C-alpha positions in Angstrom: 0.0 0.0 0.0 1.5 3.4 -1.0 2.3 5.9 1.8 -0.5 8.5 2.1 0.3 12.2 1.8 -0.2 13.4 5.3 -1.6 17.0 5.3 -1.9 19.7 7.9 -5.3 21.4 8.4 -4.2 24.2 6.1 -3.4 21.7 3.3 0.4 21.9 3.6 2.2 18.5 3.7 3.7 17.2 6.9 7.5 17.3 6.3 9.0 16.2 9.6 10.6 12.8 9.2 9.8 11.7 12.7 6.2 12.7 12.4 5.9 10.8 9.1 7.5 7.8 10.8 5.0 7.8 13.7 2.1 8.3 11.3 3.2 5.4 9.1 3.7 3.1 12.1 0.3 4.1 13.5 -1.3 3.3 10.1 0.4 -0.1 10.0 -0.9 -0.9 13.5 -4.4 0.1 12.5 -4.3 -1.9 9.4 -3.2 -5.0 11.3 -6.0 -4.4 13.9 -8.6 -4.2 11.2 -7.3 -7.3 9.5 -7.4 -9.2 12.9 -10.9 -8.0 13.7 -12.1 -9.1 10.3 -10.6 -12.5 10.7 -12.2 -12.9 14.1 -15.6 -11.8 12.8 -15.4 -14.3 9.9 -14.4 -17.1 12.4 -17.5 -16.2 14.5 -19.8 -16.6 11.4 -20.3 -13.0 10.3 -20.4 -12.2 6.6 -17.5 -10.3 5.2 -19.8 -7.8 3.6 -21.5 -7.1 6.9 -18.2 -6.6 8.8 -16.8 -4.3 6.1 -20.0 -2.2 6.1 -19.7 -1.9 9.9 -16.1 -0.9 9.7 -16.9 1.8 7.1 -19.9 3.2 8.9 -18.1 3.3 12.3 -19.6 2.3 15.6 -23.0 0.6 15.4 -26.1 2.3 16.6 -27.7 1.1 19.8 -30.3 -1.5 19.4 -33.2 -2.3 21.7 -32.3 -6.0 22.0 -28.9 -7.2 23.0 -27.9 -10.6 21.9 -25.7 -12.5 24.2 
């Protein structure tokens, strides 16, 4: 996966090598966490499409019934 262009709020690129290193490491960690969570969900019987949709939408809304 290509390295993203990290931008400041004003649109200027982040140029500090140490900041870029930390951002890259954080992104790698997040990608691994998402991969692991997807694999767990698939092992528990969730459909891949359902899990990917949940990841893209963010945290799920509260439901009236909680399944345990």
